[in-house]
C-alpha positions as CSV (number, residue, x, y, z in Angstrom):
1,M,7.9,-32.5,16.1
2,S,8.3,-30.5,12.9
3,P,9.7,-27.0,13.5
4,V,8.0,-23.7,12.8
5,L,9.9,-21.6,10.3
6,V,9.7,-17.8,10.6
7,A,11.1,-15.9,7.6
8,S,11.0,-12.1,8.2
9,D,12.1,-9.1,6.3
10,L,14.4,-6.8,8.4
11,D,14.5,-3.2,7.4
12,R,11.2,-1.4,8.2
13,T,9.7,-4.7,9.4
14,L,11.8,-5.8,12.4
15,I,14.5,-3.1,12.5
16,Y,14.3,0.6,11.9
17,S,16.5,3.5,11.1
18,S,16.0,6.7,13.2
19,A,14.1,8.2,10.3
20,A,11.7,5.3,10.2
21,L,11.0,4.8,13.9
22,A,7.7,6.8,13.8
23,L,7.8,7.8,17.4
24,T,4.5,9.7,17.5
25,M,3.9,9.5,21.2
26,P,5.1,12.1,23.8
27,D,8.8,11.8,24.4
28,A,8.3,10.6,28.0
29,R,6.3,7.6,26.7
30,A,8.6,6.6,23.9
31,P,9.9,3.0,24.2
32,R,13.4,2.2,25.1
33,L,15.4,1.3,22.0
34,L,18.2,-1.2,21.4
35,C,20.7,-0.4,18.6
36,V,21.2,-3.5,16.5
37,E,23.4,-2.1,13.7
38,V,26.4,0.2,13.6
39,H,27.8,1.5,10.3
40,E,30.9,3.6,10.0
41,S,31.0,4.0,13.8
42,K,27.5,5.4,14.0
43,P,24.3,3.7,15.2
44,L,22.0,3.0,12.3
45,S,19.2,0.5,13.1
46,Y,17.1,-0.1,16.2
47,M,14.3,-2.2,17.7
48,T,12.5,-1.7,21.0
49,E,13.9,-3.5,24.0
50,T,10.7,-5.4,24.2
51,A,11.0,-6.5,20.6
52,A,14.5,-7.7,21.4
53,Q,13.2,-9.9,24.2
54,L,10.4,-11.3,21.9
55,L,13.0,-12.1,19.2
56,T,15.1,-13.9,21.7
57,E,12.2,-16.1,22.8
58,L,11.2,-16.7,19.2
59,G,14.7,-17.9,18.4
60,D,14.3,-20.6,21.1
61,R,10.9,-21.7,19.8
62,A,11.2,-21.6,16.0
63,V,13.7,-21.6,13.1
64,F,14.1,-17.8,12.7
65,V,15.4,-16.9,9.2
66,P,16.3,-13.2,8.6
67,T,15.2,-12.5,5.0
68,T,16.5,-9.4,3.4
69,T,17.3,-7.6,0.1
70,R,20.5,-6.5,1.8
71,T,23.8,-7.8,0.5
72,R,25.7,-10.2,2.6
73,K,28.1,-7.5,3.8
74,Q,25.2,-5.2,4.8
75,Y,23.4,-8.1,6.6
76,Q,26.5,-9.0,8.6
77,R,26.6,-5.5,10.1
78,I,23.4,-6.4,12.0
79,N,23.7,-7.8,15.5
80,L,20.3,-9.3,16.3
81,P,19.4,-10.4,19.8
82,G,18.8,-14.1,20.6
83,P,20.3,-17.2,19.2
84,T,22.4,-16.9,16.0
85,P,20.1,-17.8,13.1
86,P,21.3,-21.0,11.4
87,Y,20.0,-19.7,8.0
88,A,19.7,-16.3,6.5
89,I,18.4,-15.2,3.1
90,C,20.3,-12.2,1.6
91,A,20.2,-10.3,-1.7
92,N,16.5,-11.0,-2.1
93,G,17.1,-14.8,-2.3
94,G,20.3,-14.6,-4.3
95,H,22.3,-16.0,-1.4
96,L,21.2,-18.6,1.2
97,L,23.6,-18.4,4.2
98,V,24.1,-21.6,6.2
99,D,25.9,-20.9,9.4
100,G,27.0,-17.6,7.9
101,V,28.4,-19.1,4.7
102,S,26.7,-18.8,1.3
103,D,25.5,-22.1,-0.1
104,L,27.3,-22.3,-3.5
105,D,24.9,-24.8,-5.1
106,W,21.9,-22.5,-4.3
107,H,23.6,-19.4,-5.7
108,T,24.7,-21.3,-8.9
109,A,21.1,-22.4,-9.4
110,V,19.8,-18.8,-8.9
111,L,22.3,-17.5,-11.5
112,A,21.2,-20.1,-14.0
113,R,17.5,-19.1,-13.5
114,L,18.3,-15.4,-14.0
115,A,20.2,-16.1,-17.2
116,E,17.2,-18.0,-18.7
117,E,14.3,-15.9,-17.6
118,C,15.1,-12.1,-17.6
119,A,17.1,-9.4,-19.3
120,P,20.7,-9.1,-18.2
121,L,21.8,-6.9,-15.3
122,A,24.0,-4.8,-17.6
123,E,21.0,-3.7,-19.7
124,V,19.1,-2.5,-16.6
125,R,22.1,-0.8,-15.1
126,D,22.8,1.1,-18.4
127,H,19.1,2.2,-18.6
128,L,19.2,3.6,-15.1
129,A,22.5,5.4,-15.8
130,A,21.0,6.9,-19.0
131,T,17.6,8.0,-17.6
132,A,18.1,8.9,-13.9
133,D,18.7,12.6,-13.3
134,P,21.9,13.5,-11.3
135,A,19.8,16.3,-9.8
136,W,18.0,13.7,-7.6
137,V,20.3,10.6,-7.7
138,R,22.9,10.4,-5.0
139,K,24.3,6.9,-5.7
140,H,24.2,4.1,-8.3
141,R,24.8,0.7,-6.8
142,V,25.1,-2.9,-8.1
143,A,24.3,-5.4,-5.3
144,E,26.1,-8.8,-5.4
145,D,26.1,-8.7,-9.3
146,L,22.4,-9.6,-9.0
147,F,20.4,-6.4,-9.0
148,V,20.7,-2.6,-8.9
149,Y,19.4,0.2,-6.8
150,L,19.6,4.0,-6.6
151,V,19.9,6.2,-3.6
152,V,17.8,9.3,-4.3
153,E,16.6,12.6,-2.8
154,R,13.0,11.4,-2.3
155,E,11.4,14.9,-2.3
156,L,12.9,15.6,-5.8
157,L,12.2,12.2,-7.3
158,P,9.6,12.5,-10.1
159,E,6.7,10.1,-9.5
160,E,6.2,9.7,-13.2
161,W,9.8,8.5,-13.8
162,V,9.3,5.7,-11.3
163,K,6.1,4.6,-13.0
164,E,7.8,4.6,-16.4
165,L,10.8,2.7,-15.1
166,A,8.4,0.1,-13.6
167,V,6.7,-0.5,-17.0
168,W,10.1,-0.6,-18.8
169,A,11.4,-3.2,-16.2
170,E,8.2,-5.3,-16.3
171,N,8.7,-5.9,-20.0
172,R,12.2,-7.3,-19.3
173,G,11.3,-9.5,-16.4
174,W,12.3,-7.1,-13.7
175,T,10.5,-5.5,-10.7
176,V,10.8,-2.0,-9.4
177,S,10.4,-1.2,-5.7
178,L,10.6,2.2,-4.0
179,Q,11.7,1.9,-0.3
180,G,12.5,5.1,1.5
181,R,15.4,6.7,-0.3
182,K,16.1,3.7,-2.4
183,I,14.8,2.5,-5.8
184,Y,15.4,-1.1,-6.4
185,A,15.4,-2.9,-9.8
186,V,15.3,-6.6,-9.1
187,P,14.9,-9.6,-11.5
188,K,11.6,-11.3,-11.1
189,P,13.1,-14.8,-10.7
190,L,15.2,-13.5,-7.8
191,T,12.7,-14.1,-4.9
192,K,12.7,-14.4,-1.1
193,S,10.0,-17.0,-1.4
194,A,12.1,-19.6,-3.3
195,A,14.8,-19.4,-0.7
196,M,12.3,-19.7,2.1
197,R,10.8,-22.8,0.5
198,E,14.3,-24.3,0.3
199,V,14.9,-23.7,4.0
200,A,11.5,-25.2,4.8
201,R,12.5,-28.3,2.8
202,R,15.8,-28.6,4.6
203,T,14.4,-28.1,8.1
204,G,11.1,-30.1,7.5
205,A,9.1,-27.2,8.8
206,S,5.4,-27.9,9.1
207,L,4.3,-24.2,9.5
208,T,5.8,-21.2,7.8
209,L,5.3,-17.6,9.0
210,A,6.5,-14.4,7.3
211,A,6.4,-10.6,7.5
212,G,7.4,-7.8,5.2
213,D,6.5,-4.2,4.2
214,S,7.6,-3.8,0.6
215,L,6.6,-5.0,-2.9
216,L,9.7,-7.3,-2.8
217,D,8.1,-9.1,0.2
218,A,4.8,-9.9,-1.4
219,D,5.9,-13.2,-2.8
220,L,7.3,-14.2,0.6
221,L,4.0,-13.4,2.3
222,L,2.1,-15.3,-0.3
223,A,4.3,-18.4,0.0
224,A,4.0,-18.6,3.8
225,D,1.1,-20.3,5.7
226,L,0.5,-17.0,7.6
227,G,1.9,-13.5,7.0
228,W,1.8,-10.0,8.5
229,R,2.5,-6.6,7.0
230,P,2.9,-3.4,9.0
231,G,0.8,-0.2,8.6
232,H,3.5,1.5,6.6
233,G,5.5,0.7,3.4
234,E,4.7,-0.1,-0.2
235,L,2.2,-2.9,0.6
236,A,0.3,-0.7,3.1
237,D,0.2,2.2,0.7
238,A,-1.4,0.0,-1.9
239,D,-3.8,-1.5,0.7
240,W,-2.4,-4.9,-0.4
241,T,-3.6,-8.0,1.3
242,A,-4.4,-11.7,0.5
243,P,-5.9,-14.7,2.3
244,G,-3.8,-15.6,5.3
245,I,-2.2,-12.1,5.4
246,S,-2.9,-9.8,8.4
247,A,-2.7,-6.1,7.8
248,L,-1.5,-4.5,11.1
249,P,-2.4,-0.9,12.0
250,E,0.9,-0.2,13.8
251,R,3.5,1.9,12.0
252,G,7.2,2.3,12.6
253,V,9.1,0.5,15.4
254,A,5.9,-0.4,17.2
255,A,4.9,-2.5,14.2
256,G,8.1,-4.5,14.6
257,E,7.2,-5.3,18.2
258,R,3.6,-6.3,17.1
259,I,4.9,-8.6,14.4
260,L,7.1,-10.4,16.8
261,R,4.2,-10.9,19.2
262,E,2.2,-12.4,16.3
263,F,5.0,-14.7,15.4
264,L,5.3,-15.9,19.0
265,K,1.6,-16.4,19.3
266,A,1.4,-18.5,16.2
267,A,4.5,-20.5,17.1
268,R,3.1,-21.3,20.6
269,Q,-0.2,-22.4,19.1
270,A,1.6,-24.7,16.7
């Protein structure tokens, strides 16, 4: 039988920082949480214990592919429950990990596509350095020599500046995404969907499932046979949907649990 492939975003889709948990219920009714990421000796990301059990079962039933904008180093901090995924998509599709090692042929092909189809990284990096105000920027970062992002004070960030940056980037073949305290500028040819299709080709998957919350996940959701988005994030804020995409009402860590239930239900039916 052909396998089911599940490609899911991680941050604010399956795993959540303490600030993103959205525990709106009374304290006594809050779910038990499992820490799945430690950074600099401090717990950083969580999922519910129920979600951890669901992910373990999903790993036994489908080809689960963590699909993230994180760099490889950032991804490798995460300790997900269940079987170790044979594939992982990092850097928004810039790196395809096979048993934890980046596929060099895939990465080389990605670099060639970027060189042909969009403005160079240095131009975008220099524009951010020249226009972003130090009053609300905390960090400038280049990720894997593929894209850039800023860490900002969200309450001080001018909304108009983000809109102007998006227009400027669009004209150069780049996309802007605002996720929590981070503003990403990512080349349009650098996509999670392309990497997911490659994994589907290699595994012979007959059904592809996906989930994500941000603008950078839209192409992934559209490329899958079925997709889900939580009730929070850029896509929810824009009321974004499409055929085959389910908009879930749950927000925060409860949405991660619901998404895993939907993955398992679809995988069982397949």
